[in-house]
NUNURO-134414 format. One record per residue (C-alpha): residue number from 0; x, y, z; residue in three letters. Coordinates in Angstrom, 3 decimals, padded with zeros to 6 digits. Example, Ala and Ser with C-alpha at 12.3 -4.5 7.8 and 13.67 -1.06 7.14 Angstrom:
<atoms>
ATOM   i       px       py       pz  aa
ATOM   0  012.300 -004.500  007.800 ALA
ATOM   1  013.670 -001.060  007.140 SER
</atoms>
This chain:
<atoms>
ATOM   i       px       py       pz  aa
ATOM   0 -070.856 -076.542  006.931 MET
ATOM   1 -071.986 -073.189  008.241 ARG
ATOM   2 -068.986 -073.075  010.586 LEU
ATOM   3 -066.636 -073.614  007.685 SER
ATOM   4 -068.181 -070.728  005.725 LYS
ATOM   5 -067.794 -068.355  008.664 LEU
ATOM   6 -064.137 -069.318  009.090 THR
ATOM   7 -063.410 -068.699  005.415 ILE
ATOM   8 -065.158 -065.326  005.595 ALA
ATOM   9 -063.141 -064.333  008.654 SER
ATOM  10 -059.903 -065.218  006.945 LEU
ATOM  11 -060.855 -063.116  003.935 ALA
ATOM  12 -061.495 -060.087  006.176 VAL
ATOM  13 -058.133 -060.505  007.941 VAL
ATOM  14 -056.343 -060.806  004.610 ALA
ATOM  15 -058.017 -057.630  003.379 GLY
ATOM  16 -056.946 -055.714  006.488 LEU
ATOM  17 -053.338 -056.932  006.092 SER
ATOM  18 -053.246 -055.810  002.447 LEU
ATOM  19 -054.510 -052.336  003.396 THR
ATOM  20 -051.830 -052.012  006.101 ALA
ATOM  21 -049.071 -052.900  003.636 CYS
ATOM  22 -050.317 -050.281  001.165 GLN
ATOM  23 -050.271 -047.618  003.906 ASN
ATOM  24 -046.675 -048.545  004.826 ASP
ATOM  25 -045.615 -048.202  001.168 ASP
ATOM  26 -047.207 -044.766  000.966 ALA
ATOM  27 -045.411 -043.658  004.140 ALA
ATOM  28 -042.106 -044.884  002.719 THR
ATOM  29 -042.657 -042.838 -000.441 GLY
ATOM  30 -043.250 -039.683  001.633 GLN
ATOM  31 -039.971 -040.220  003.580 ASP
ATOM  32 -038.033 -040.110  000.286 ASP
ATOM  33 -039.237 -036.574 -000.561 SER
ATOM  34 -037.124 -034.534  001.952 PRO
ATOM  35 -033.957 -036.342  000.860 ALA
ATOM  36 -034.630 -035.404 -002.753 SER
ATOM  37 -035.282 -031.760 -001.794 SER
ATOM  38 -031.986 -031.506  000.190 SER
ATOM  39 -029.999 -032.748 -002.767 SER
ATOM  40 -031.534 -030.097 -004.990 SER
ATOM  41 -030.659 -027.362 -002.521 THR
ATOM  42 -027.025 -028.462 -002.441 GLY
ATOM  43 -026.821 -028.305 -006.207 SER
ATOM  44 -028.153 -024.736 -006.175 SER
ATOM  45 -025.502 -023.684 -003.624 SER
ATOM  46 -022.741 -025.087 -005.824 GLY
ATOM  47 -023.973 -023.008 -008.739 GLY
ATOM  48 -023.795 -019.851 -006.616 SER
ATOM  49 -020.128 -020.531 -005.738 ASP
ATOM  50 -019.279 -020.936 -009.411 GLN
ATOM  51 -020.936 -017.601 -010.224 ASP
ATOM  52 -018.820 -015.876 -007.527 HIS
ATOM  53 -015.622 -017.380 -008.928 ALA
ATOM  54 -016.454 -015.894 -012.326 LYS
ATOM  55 -016.932 -012.369 -010.903 ASP
ATOM  56 -014.608 -010.187 -013.067 PRO
ATOM  57 -014.220 -007.642 -010.242 ALA
ATOM  58 -012.291 -010.148 -008.113 LYS
ATOM  59 -008.983 -011.896 -008.647 ASP
ATOM  60 -008.011 -015.307 -007.250 SER
ATOM  61 -007.143 -013.757 -003.871 ALA
ATOM  62 -010.438 -011.893 -003.597 GLY
ATOM  63 -008.835 -008.474 -004.188 GLU
ATOM  64 -010.609 -005.781 -006.192 SER
ATOM  65 -009.337 -004.696 -009.604 SER
ATOM  66 -008.292 -001.305 -008.201 ASP
ATOM  67 -006.081 -003.022 -005.608 GLN
ATOM  68 -004.439 -005.216 -008.230 VAL
ATOM  69 -003.740 -002.220 -010.490 GLN
ATOM  70 -002.121 -000.191 -007.686 ASN
ATOM  71  001.380 -001.641 -008.121 THR
ATOM  72  003.640  001.413 -007.638 ALA
ATOM  73  005.958  000.635 -004.711 GLY
ATOM  74  008.207  002.957 -002.754 THR
ATOM  75  011.167  004.487 -004.606 CYS
ATOM  76  014.370  002.807 -003.401 ARG
ATOM  77  017.764  004.446 -003.062 THR
ATOM  78  019.324  002.105 -005.619 ASP
ATOM  79  016.693  003.135 -008.184 GLU
ATOM  80  017.350  006.875 -007.819 LEU
ATOM  81  020.059  009.030 -009.327 GLU
ATOM  82  020.716  011.805 -006.796 VAL
ATOM  83  022.237  015.140 -007.821 THR
ATOM  84  022.569  018.556 -006.155 ALA
ATOM  85  023.097  022.092 -007.423 GLN
ATOM  86  023.223  025.605 -006.017 ASP
ATOM  87  019.810  027.257 -006.446 SER
ATOM  88  020.427  030.510 -004.551 THR
ATOM  89  018.756  033.560 -006.080 ILE
ATOM  90  020.435  036.934 -005.697 GLY
ATOM  91  019.027  038.913 -002.815 GLY
ATOM  92  017.910  035.849 -000.809 ASP
ATOM  93  018.693  036.084  002.887 GLU
ATOM  94  019.476  032.371  003.016 ASN
ATOM  95  021.449  030.187  000.635 ARG
ATOM  96  019.646  027.381 -001.182 SER
ATOM  97  020.598  024.035 -002.734 VAL
ATOM  98  018.240  021.899 -004.841 ALA
ATOM  99  018.544  018.125 -004.615 VAL
ATOM 100  017.031  016.106 -007.468 THR
ATOM 101  015.909  012.476 -007.546 PHE
ATOM 102  015.745  010.904 -011.030 THR
ATOM 103  013.967  007.567 -011.312 ASN
ATOM 104  016.168  005.099 -013.198 GLY
ATOM 105  014.730  001.904 -011.747 GLY
ATOM 106  012.806  000.797 -014.834 GLY
ATOM 107  009.425  001.146 -013.074 ARG
ATOM 108  007.143  003.827 -011.681 ASP
ATOM 109  007.501  004.297 -007.921 CYS
ATOM 110  005.949  006.316 -005.120 SER
ATOM 111  007.836  008.983 -003.184 ILE
ATOM 112  006.548  011.210 -000.388 ALA
ATOM 113  007.569  013.198  002.664 GLY
ATOM 114  011.022  014.469  003.537 PHE
ATOM 115  014.468  013.182  002.672 ALA
ATOM 116  017.063  012.921  005.409 GLY
ATOM 117  019.742  015.602  004.980 VAL
ATOM 118  023.046  015.906  006.851 ASP
ATOM 119  025.792  018.411  006.140 LEU
ATOM 120  029.291  017.197  006.938 LYS
ATOM 121  031.504  020.008  008.244 THR
ATOM 122  034.936  020.329  009.791 ASN
ATOM 123  033.127  020.982  013.072 ALA
ATOM 124  030.888  017.909  012.925 GLY
ATOM 125  027.638  016.835  011.260 THR
ATOM 126  024.688  019.240  010.975 VAL
ATOM 127  021.262  017.608  010.470 SER
ATOM 128  018.648  019.625  008.608 ALA
ATOM 129  015.297  020.401  010.244 GLU
ATOM 130  012.059  019.836  008.340 ARG
ATOM 131  009.921  022.762  007.233 THR
ATOM 132  006.202  022.824  008.000 GLY
ATOM 133  005.109  022.410  004.368 GLU
ATOM 134  002.703  019.628  003.273 PRO
ATOM 135  004.374  016.475  001.977 ALA
ATOM 136  001.941  014.640 -000.358 PRO
ATOM 137  002.793  011.421 -002.169 ALA
ATOM 138  003.891  011.561 -005.806 THR
ATOM 139  004.152  008.819 -008.420 ILE
ATOM 140  007.602  009.262 -009.963 LEU
ATOM 141  007.435  007.733 -013.411 LYS
ATOM 142  010.446  005.926 -014.782 ASP
ATOM 143  012.912  008.406 -016.290 GLY
ATOM 144  011.395  011.492 -014.633 THR
ATOM 145  012.743  013.689 -011.838 SER
ATOM 146  011.583  015.530 -008.735 ILE
ATOM 147  013.464  017.944 -006.452 SER
ATOM 148  013.458  019.396 -002.964 PHE
ATOM 149  015.327  022.309 -001.434 HIS
ATOM 150  017.819  022.779  001.383 ILE
ATOM 151  017.965  026.206  002.978 SER
ATOM 152  021.135  027.333  004.793 CYS
ATOM 153  021.968  030.566  006.644 PRO
ATOM 154  024.562  032.720  004.932 ALA
ATOM 155  027.906  033.123  006.645 ASN
ATOM 156  028.088  036.919  006.920 ASP
ATOM 157  030.028  036.960  010.177 THR
ATOM 158  033.370  037.775  008.579 GLY
ATOM 159  034.878  034.597  010.044 GLY
ATOM 160  035.670  031.288  008.413 SER
ATOM 161  032.654  029.595  010.018 GLY
ATOM 162  032.107  025.847  009.731 ALA
ATOM 163  033.431  024.607  006.391 ARG
ATOM 164  031.021  022.215  004.598 ILE
ATOM 165  032.785  019.123  003.302 THR
ATOM 166  029.912  016.977  002.026 GLY
ATOM 167  026.164  016.369  001.729 LEU
ATOM 168  024.506  013.130  002.844 VAL
ATOM 169  021.006  012.451  001.453 VAL
ATOM 170  018.678  009.611  002.447 THR
ATOM 171  015.499  009.215  000.318 PRO
ATOM 172  012.174  009.117  002.206 PRO
ATOM 173  011.364  005.802  003.906 ASN
ATOM 174  014.865  004.490  003.150 GLU
ATOM 175  017.933  003.749  005.284 THR
ATOM 176  020.566  003.720  002.531 LYS
ATOM 177  022.193  007.122  001.990 SER
ATOM 178  024.049  008.819 -000.859 VAL
ATOM 179  027.016  011.167 -000.235 THR
ATOM 180  027.468  014.103 -002.634 LEU
ATOM 181  029.790  017.040 -003.032 ASP
ATOM 182  028.298  020.194 -001.528 TRP
ATOM 183  027.513  022.641 -004.362 PRO
ATOM 184  026.473  025.624 -002.235 GLY
ATOM 185  028.222  028.233 -000.104 ALA
ATOM 186  031.470  026.971  001.365 ALA
ATOM 187  030.631  027.483  005.036 SER
ATOM 188  027.974  027.921  007.697 LEU
ATOM 189  028.102  030.606  010.372 PRO
ATOM 190  029.196  029.367  013.777 VAL
ATOM 191  026.543  030.486  016.277 THR
ATOM 192  025.346  029.707  019.772 ASP
ATOM 193  022.301  027.964  018.357 GLY
ATOM 194  020.098  031.040  018.194 SER
ATOM 195  020.669  031.602  014.467 GLY
ATOM 196  018.726  030.270  011.486 SER
ATOM 197  019.022  026.458  011.226 PRO
ATOM 198  019.591  024.371  008.126 VAL
ATOM 199  016.157  023.357  006.817 ARG
ATOM 200  014.912  020.791  004.309 VAL
ATOM 201  011.668  021.073  002.331 GLY
ATOM 202  009.401  018.171  001.301 PRO
ATOM 203  009.766  016.280 -001.946 ILE
ATOM 204  008.672  018.574 -004.785 GLY
ATOM 205  009.487  021.803 -002.931 SER
ATOM 206  012.566  023.005 -004.840 ALA
ATOM 207  012.333  026.711 -005.634 GLY
ATOM 208  009.671  027.445 -003.006 GLN
ATOM 209  012.012  029.020 -000.478 GLY
ATOM 210  012.818  028.058  003.113 GLY
</atoms>
């Protein structure tokens, strides 16, 4: 009888130890779930940050700033410009002067800067104008407005017929398409050995400033 009691007691102890071990395993399993829950929370926070960035009013869909989006004035194109020329020589000037005017008729504001290409067609060949050393800043030419530049030519005071000017070819800055106009200035250029005053062109906006 005593042996039976000891066996029953031993079994009770073993059962108690097994129950304790199972409880410890359950506790460990509960702790393993915590990091997974924390990672999910972090991901949700990151998603909220992305949404806040998308709502930033200073950015458009391409990530450009508002200033970049608003700067829409492109280069003035030849087809958008009405080109005219007139004699602008003032009495007493050593050189003769012609003013060339660009009028924006393109239906939009556009940017123009630098020097136009200028060629004088003569009966002795084409004469290309040289640029002056004046600054050539960019200008926004609003639709319907005009801007001018000057061409300076040496006077033909040689007493001879010189080189007769038959036409004026103007190419707007940063363009390849040209416009041909009648020459409104003095009828001829002096024929020299190259040591005389050259034909010069001023920057956009320089009309009336001299050569």
